[in-house]
C-alpha positions as CSV (number, residue, x, y, z in Angstrom):
1,M,-6.1,-166.8,85.9
2,A,-5.6,-165.6,82.4
3,S,-6.7,-162.2,81.2
4,I,-10.4,-161.5,81.7
5,L,-12.5,-159.4,79.2
6,F,-15.2,-157.3,80.8
7,L,-17.6,-155.9,78.1
8,Q,-19.9,-153.1,79.5
9,Y,-21.6,-149.8,78.7
10,P,-20.3,-147.2,81.2
11,K,-23.6,-145.5,81.6
12,C,-25.4,-148.7,82.4
13,G,-26.2,-149.1,86.2
14,T,-25.8,-152.9,86.3
15,C,-22.3,-152.5,84.5
16,Q,-21.3,-149.9,87.0
17,K,-22.3,-152.3,89.9
18,A,-20.5,-155.2,88.3
19,A,-17.4,-153.0,87.8
20,K,-17.5,-152.0,91.4
21,W,-17.8,-155.8,92.5
22,L,-14.7,-156.6,90.3
23,K,-12.7,-153.8,91.8
24,E,-13.7,-154.6,95.4
25,N,-12.8,-158.4,94.7
26,D,-9.4,-157.3,93.2
27,I,-10.1,-159.0,89.9
28,N,-8.2,-157.3,87.1
29,V,-10.0,-157.1,83.9
30,E,-9.5,-155.7,80.4
31,S,-12.5,-153.3,80.1
32,R,-14.2,-152.6,76.8
33,D,-17.1,-150.2,76.1
34,I,-19.5,-152.2,74.0
35,T,-20.9,-149.2,72.5
36,K,-17.5,-148.1,71.0
37,E,-16.3,-151.5,70.1
38,N,-19.1,-153.8,69.0
39,P,-18.4,-157.4,69.5
40,T,-17.7,-159.1,66.1
41,E,-19.7,-162.0,64.7
42,T,-16.6,-164.3,65.3
43,E,-16.3,-163.2,68.9
44,L,-20.0,-163.5,69.7
45,A,-20.2,-167.0,68.0
46,G,-17.4,-168.2,70.2
47,W,-18.7,-166.7,73.4
48,I,-22.1,-168.2,72.7
49,K,-20.6,-171.6,72.4
50,K,-18.4,-171.2,75.4
51,S,-21.3,-170.0,77.5
52,G,-23.5,-172.9,76.9
53,L,-26.4,-170.5,76.5
54,P,-28.9,-170.1,73.8
55,V,-28.2,-167.0,71.6
56,S,-31.4,-165.4,72.7
57,K,-29.7,-164.8,76.2
58,F,-27.3,-162.5,74.6
59,F,-30.0,-159.9,73.7
60,N,-30.7,-156.9,75.7
61,T,-34.3,-157.3,75.9
62,S,-35.1,-154.2,77.9
63,G,-33.1,-151.9,75.4
64,R,-34.7,-149.4,73.1
65,I,-33.3,-151.1,69.9
66,Y,-34.7,-154.3,70.8
67,K,-38.2,-152.9,71.4
68,E,-38.2,-150.5,68.3
69,N,-37.1,-153.1,65.8
70,N,-39.4,-155.7,67.3
71,L,-36.4,-158.1,67.8
72,K,-38.5,-160.4,70.1
73,E,-40.1,-162.0,67.0
74,K,-36.8,-162.1,65.2
75,V,-35.1,-163.9,68.2
76,K,-37.9,-166.5,68.1
77,S,-37.6,-167.2,64.4
78,G,-34.1,-166.3,63.2
79,S,-31.3,-168.6,62.7
80,E,-28.3,-168.3,65.0
81,A,-26.3,-166.9,62.2
82,E,-28.9,-164.1,61.6
83,L,-29.1,-163.4,65.3
84,I,-25.3,-163.2,65.7
85,S,-25.4,-160.7,62.8
86,I,-27.9,-158.7,64.5
87,L,-26.0,-158.7,67.8
88,S,-22.7,-157.6,66.0
89,S,-24.4,-154.6,64.4
90,D,-24.8,-152.5,67.5
91,G,-23.3,-152.9,71.1
92,M,-26.5,-151.7,72.5
93,V,-28.4,-154.8,71.3
94,V,-26.1,-157.0,73.5
95,K,-27.0,-157.9,77.0
96,R,-24.4,-156.7,79.3
97,P,-22.0,-156.8,81.3
98,I,-20.3,-159.8,79.8
99,V,-17.2,-161.4,81.3
100,V,-15.1,-163.6,78.9
101,A,-12.5,-165.7,80.6
102,G,-10.4,-168.6,79.8
103,D,-13.1,-171.4,79.7
104,F,-16.4,-169.6,80.5
105,V,-18.5,-166.7,79.6
106,L,-20.9,-164.8,82.0
107,V,-23.7,-162.8,80.7
108,G,-25.4,-160.2,83.0
109,F,-24.4,-159.6,86.6
110,N,-25.3,-162.3,89.1
111,E,-23.2,-161.9,91.9
112,E,-23.4,-165.5,93.1
113,E,-22.5,-166.8,89.6
114,W,-19.6,-164.3,89.5
115,Q,-18.4,-165.2,92.9
116,A,-18.4,-169.0,92.0
117,K,-16.5,-168.4,88.6
118,L,-14.1,-165.5,89.4
119,K,-13.0,-166.1,93.0
């Protein structure tokens, strides 16, 4: 398998669980701290397309920034370009972890889905 990009926030419990799973399953990844290196608009647009998911699935809906800025309403009414711009503005707005591999993107940690795609 080609190189795999693992976007995560080291203090996030789900990201830690996902990182442990990757290590236990001998899956080598290039790890990137989403808070230090925000995904760019170009990256996000490509990942959204590759994932087959709507842009709304890339938002960290339980995060402080999402709640404080009432992004729920913006996500419902904003254009894809507007929403990608918001996502690229701060890594904490982005749902994590994200795995970007050759022909697929996984958003969030679902062990069964990861097992099916990464093993």
